[in-house]
C-alpha positions in Angstrom: 42.8 20.0 -16.0 41.3 23.1 -14.4 38.2 23.1 -12.2 36.4 25.2 -14.9 37.0 22.5 -17.6 35.9 19.8 -15.3 32.6 21.7 -14.7 32.2 22.1 -18.5 32.6 18.4 -19.0 30.2 17.5 -16.2 26.9 16.2 -17.3 23.9 18.3 -16.4 21.5 16.4 -14.1 17.9 16.7 -15.4 16.4 14.4 -12.8 13.0 15.3 -11.3 11.3 13.4 -8.5 7.9 15.0 -8.1 4.5 13.3 -8.2 0.9 14.5 -8.0 -1.7 11.9 -7.2 -5.5 11.7 -6.6 -7.2 8.6 -5.1 -9.1 7.0 -2.3 -7.6 6.2 1.1 -7.7 2.4 1.6 -7.9 2.3 5.4 -7.2 4.2 8.6 -3.6 5.6 8.6 -1.1 4.1 11.2 1.3 6.1 13.3 4.7 4.3 13.7 7.5 5.2 16.0 10.9 4.4 14.4 13.9 3.1 16.4 15.3 6.7 16.0 12.3 8.1 18.0 10.9 9.8 14.9 7.2 9.3 14.0 5.9 8.6 10.5 2.2 8.1 9.6 1.6 5.6 6.8 -1.4 4.8 4.7 -2.3 3.4 1.3 -3.8 5.3 -1.6 -5.9 3.5 -4.2 -5.7 4.9 -7.7 -7.8 3.7 -10.7 -5.8 3.0 -13.8 -6.4 5.1 -16.9 -7.8 2.0 -18.7 -10.3 1.6 -15.8 -9.1 -2.1 -15.7 -7.9 -2.4 -12.2 -6.3 -0.2 -9.6 -2.9 0.5 -8.2 -2.3 0.7 -4.4 0.6 3.0 -3.3 2.1 3.2 0.1 2.3 6.8 1.4 4.4 8.2 4.3 3.7 11.5 6.1 6.7 12.8 8.0 5.9 16.4 8.9 3.7 17.1 11.9 1.0 18.8 9.8 0.9 15.9 7.3 0.9 13.3 10.1 -2.2 15.0 11.7 -4.0 15.2 8.3 -3.2 11.6 7.5 -4.4 10.4 10.9 -7.8 12.2 10.3 -8.4 10.5 7.0 -11.1 7.9 6.7 -11.3 4.8 4.4 -12.8 5.6 1.1 -12.1 9.4 1.4 -10.8 11.1 -1.8 -7.6 13.0 -1.5 -4.9 14.5 -3.6 -1.3 14.7 -2.6 2.0 15.9 -3.9 5.3 14.4 -3.0 8.2 12.3 -4.2 9.0 8.7 -4.7 11.4 7.2 -2.1 12.9 3.7 -1.6 13.2 2.8 2.0 15.8 0.2 3.3 15.9 -1.6 6.6 17.4 -4.7 8.2 14.8 -7.4 8.4 15.0 -10.9 10.0 16.1 -12.4 6.7 18.4 -9.6 5.7 18.2 -6.2 3.9 14.7 -5.3 2.8 13.3 -2.4 0.9 10.1 -0.9 -0.5 9.0 2.0 -2.6 6.7 4.6 -1.1 5.4 8.1 -1.8 6.7 10.7 0.7 3.8 13.2 1.0 4.7 16.9 1.0 1.1 18.0 1.0 -2.3 16.2 1.5 -5.6 17.7 0.6 -9.1 16.4 0.9 -11.3 16.5 -2.2 -15.0 17.4 -1.9 
Protein backbone atom coordinates (compact mmCIF):
# COMPACT_ATOMS: atom_id res chain seq x y z
CA UNK A 1 0.00 0.00 0.00
CA UNK A 2 1.36 3.45 -0.85
CA UNK A 3 2.18 6.08 1.77
CA UNK A 4 -0.64 8.25 0.40
CA UNK A 5 -3.24 5.52 0.97
CA UNK A 6 -1.88 4.95 4.49
CA UNK A 7 -2.37 8.65 5.26
CA UNK A 8 -5.91 8.56 3.87
CA UNK A 9 -6.76 5.65 6.15
CA UNK A 10 -5.16 7.25 9.21
CA UNK A 11 -7.61 8.57 11.75
CA UNK A 12 -7.57 12.31 12.33
CA UNK A 13 -6.63 13.17 15.92
CA UNK A 14 -9.09 15.74 17.31
CA UNK A 15 -7.53 15.75 20.79
CA UNK A 16 -7.30 19.02 22.69
CA UNK A 17 -5.61 19.51 26.05
CA UNK A 18 -6.27 23.10 27.09
CA UNK A 19 -7.86 24.37 30.26
CA UNK A 20 -8.84 27.78 31.60
CA UNK A 21 -9.43 28.02 35.33
CA UNK A 22 -10.31 30.67 37.92
CA UNK A 23 -10.00 30.11 41.62
CA UNK A 24 -8.32 30.93 44.89
CA UNK A 25 -4.78 29.99 45.85
CA UNK A 26 -4.88 27.60 48.82
CA UNK A 27 -1.46 28.35 50.35
CA UNK A 28 2.00 29.72 49.57
CA UNK A 29 3.57 28.05 46.51
CA UNK A 30 6.58 25.77 46.98
CA UNK A 31 9.74 25.80 44.85
CA UNK A 32 11.09 22.28 44.29
CA UNK A 33 14.37 21.27 42.72
CA UNK A 34 14.06 18.00 40.83
CA UNK A 35 16.84 15.36 40.61
CA UNK A 36 17.48 16.66 37.07
CA UNK A 37 18.34 20.10 38.50
CA UNK A 38 15.22 21.70 37.02
CA UNK A 39 12.98 23.82 39.23
CA UNK A 40 9.20 23.68 39.39
CA UNK A 41 6.91 25.78 41.56
CA UNK A 42 3.78 24.01 42.78
CA UNK A 43 0.63 25.25 44.46
CA UNK A 44 -3.03 24.32 44.77
CA UNK A 45 -6.00 26.10 43.26
CA UNK A 46 -9.41 25.94 44.96
CA UNK A 47 -12.36 26.07 42.57
CA UNK A 48 -16.00 26.22 43.68
CA UNK A 49 -18.20 23.68 41.91
CA UNK A 50 -21.00 24.99 39.69
CA UNK A 51 -23.57 23.61 42.09
CA UNK A 52 -21.96 25.62 44.93
CA UNK A 53 -21.92 22.37 46.90
CA UNK A 54 -18.26 21.93 47.64
CA UNK A 55 -14.98 22.72 46.01
CA UNK A 56 -12.32 21.00 43.96
CA UNK A 57 -8.64 21.47 44.74
CA UNK A 58 -6.26 21.12 41.80
CA UNK A 59 -2.48 20.81 41.84
CA UNK A 60 -0.75 23.37 39.60
CA UNK A 61 2.84 23.30 38.34
CA UNK A 62 4.69 26.35 37.00
CA UNK A 63 7.77 25.49 34.94
CA UNK A 64 8.79 28.65 33.07
CA UNK A 65 10.86 31.26 34.92
CA UNK A 66 8.11 33.87 34.56
CA UNK A 67 5.37 31.57 35.87
CA UNK A 68 7.60 30.37 38.73
CA UNK A 69 8.19 33.98 39.85
CA UNK A 70 4.48 34.78 39.61
CA UNK A 71 3.47 31.62 41.49
CA UNK A 72 5.95 32.32 44.31
CA UNK A 73 4.50 35.81 44.78
CA UNK A 74 0.90 34.55 45.19
CA UNK A 75 -0.73 34.67 48.61
CA UNK A 76 -3.23 32.28 50.14
CA UNK A 77 -6.80 33.28 49.27
CA UNK A 78 -5.76 35.37 46.27
CA UNK A 79 -7.96 35.02 43.18
CA UNK A 80 -6.21 34.08 39.95
CA UNK A 81 -6.97 32.74 36.52
CA UNK A 82 -4.69 30.46 34.61
CA UNK A 83 -4.51 28.67 31.33
CA UNK A 84 -2.61 25.48 30.77
CA UNK A 85 -2.97 21.79 30.15
CA UNK A 86 -3.59 18.64 32.16
CA UNK A 87 -0.59 16.41 32.71
CA UNK A 88 -0.05 13.11 34.48
CA UNK A 89 3.30 12.93 36.25
CA UNK A 90 5.03 9.64 37.04
CA UNK A 91 7.88 8.95 39.45
CA UNK A 92 9.45 6.08 41.33
CA UNK A 93 8.36 6.16 44.97
CA UNK A 94 9.41 3.98 47.91
CA UNK A 95 6.54 1.57 47.21
CA UNK A 96 6.89 1.56 43.42
CA UNK A 97 5.67 3.62 40.51
CA UNK A 98 3.46 6.54 41.54
CA UNK A 99 1.55 9.17 39.58
CA UNK A 100 -0.68 12.20 39.96
CA UNK A 101 -2.61 14.60 37.76
CA UNK A 102 -1.77 18.29 37.73
CA UNK A 103 -2.36 21.42 35.70
CA UNK A 104 0.75 22.69 33.91
CA UNK A 105 0.33 26.48 33.90
CA UNK A 106 1.13 28.34 30.70
CA UNK A 107 -0.07 31.69 32.06
CA UNK A 108 -1.04 32.93 35.53
CA UNK A 109 -2.91 36.20 36.06
CA UNK A 110 -4.09 37.85 39.27
CA UNK A 111 -7.74 38.94 39.41
CA UNK A 112 -8.67 42.22 41.06
